[in-house]
C-alpha positions in Angstrom: -10.7 0.0 18.5 -10.1 2.3 15.5 -6.9 1.6 13.5 -4.6 4.6 13.1 -2.6 5.8 10.1 1.0 7.0 10.1 -0.3 10.6 10.9 -2.0 9.4 14.1 -5.5 9.8 12.8 -8.2 7.3 11.9 -7.1 4.9 9.1 -8.9 5.7 5.8 -9.8 3.2 3.1 -7.2 2.5 0.5 -9.2 1.0 -2.4 -12.4 -0.9 -3.0 -11.8 -1.3 -6.7 -9.6 -3.2 -6.8 -10.5 -4.5 -3.4 -7.3 -4.5 -1.3 -6.0 -5.2 2.2 -4.9 -8.3 4.0 -8.5 -8.8 5.0 -9.9 -7.6 1.6 -11.8 -4.9 3.4 -10.5 -2.0 1.3 -8.2 -0.9 4.2 -4.6 -1.6 5.1 -5.6 -3.2 8.3 -3.3 -5.8 9.9 -2.9 -8.3 12.7 -0.5 -10.9 13.8 -1.6 -13.3 11.0 -0.4 -10.7 8.4 3.2 -11.9 8.0 3.7 -9.7 5.0 2.6 -6.6 6.9 0.4 -5.2 4.1 0.1 -1.7 5.5 1.4 0.8 2.9 -1.4 2.2 0.8 0.3 3.0 -2.5 -0.7 4.1 -6.0 1.3 1.5 -8.0 3.4 2.6 -11.0 4.5 0.6 -14.0 8.1 0.8 -12.7 7.1 -0.6 -9.3 5.0 -3.4 -10.9 8.0 -4.4 -13.0 10.3 -4.3 -10.0 7.9 -6.4 -7.9 7.6 -9.0 -10.7 11.4 -9.1 -10.9 11.5 -9.7 -7.1 9.1 -12.7 -7.5 5.7 -11.1 -6.7 3.8 -10.6 -9.9 1.0 -8.2 -9.1 0.0 -7.4 -12.6 -1.0 -10.9 -13.9 -4.6 -11.8 -13.3 -5.1 -14.8 -11.0 -8.8 -15.7 -11.3 -8.4 -18.6 -8.9 -7.8 -16.0 -6.2 -10.3 -13.6 -7.6 -7.4 -11.2 -8.4 -7.7 -9.2 -11.7 -4.1 -8.0 -11.6 -3.0 -4.5 -10.9 -2.4 -1.7 -13.4 -0.4 1.5 -13.0 -2.6 3.9 -11.1 -4.4 1.3 -8.9 -4.2 1.7 -5.2 -3.0 -1.3 -3.2 -1.9 -2.2 0.3 1.7 -3.1 -0.2 4.0 -5.1 2.2 6.0 -2.5 4.1 9.3 -4.4 3.4 8.6 -4.5 -0.3 8.0 -0.7 -0.3 11.2 -0.2 1.6 13.1 -2.4 -1.0 11.5 -0.4 -3.8 12.6 2.8 -2.1 16.2 1.6 -2.0 15.9 0.6 -5.7 14.5 4.1 -6.6 11.1 2.8 -7.7 8.9 3.3 -4.6 5.4 4.2 -5.6 3.7 7.2 -4.1 1.7 6.6 -0.9 -1.6 7.7 0.6 -0.5 8.7 4.2 -4.1 8.8 5.5 -4.6 5.2 4.4 -1.2 3.8 5.4 -1.4 1.9 8.7 0.7 3.2 11.6 2.5 -0.2 11.7 4.4 0.8 8.6 6.5 3.0 10.9 8.1 -0.2 12.3 9.7 -0.7 8.9 10.1 2.8 7.3 10.2 6.3 8.7 7.5 8.9 8.5 10.0 11.2 6.6 10.5 8.4 4.0 6.7 8.1 3.5 6.2 11.8 3.5 8.8 12.2 0.7 6.7 10.0 -1.4 3.2 11.2 -0.3 0.4 11.9 -2.6 -1.6 15.1 -1.9 -4.2 14.6 0.8 -7.8 14.4 -0.6 -9.7 17.6 -0.4 -12.9 17.8 1.6 -15.8 19.8 0.2 -16.3 23.2 1.8 
């Protein structure tokens, strides 16, 4: 069964470099084992990374023991929906890729909230 994004179409990949996703498959796929609900595909910003570090989740420091190089501003990453919602309330929510954000995000945030922070959709060649 094909996973759907928040727009109701097939879920697109979020990032292969760095490799993201709960399953480290490049997509914001999820299942019942994903207690963090890593379903929001975002382009992280310096402000968000600082906020996340302050909240106890340092995403910028490399952790080689987990094969994690650390994120830099501009990287795409599957964020926990609740953390994105917290960042939204704090005014530091990073922009999102709607086509790569899993539909399950809508159990935590609204489509309107995501759309207000959406990056332009990728253009397809003519």
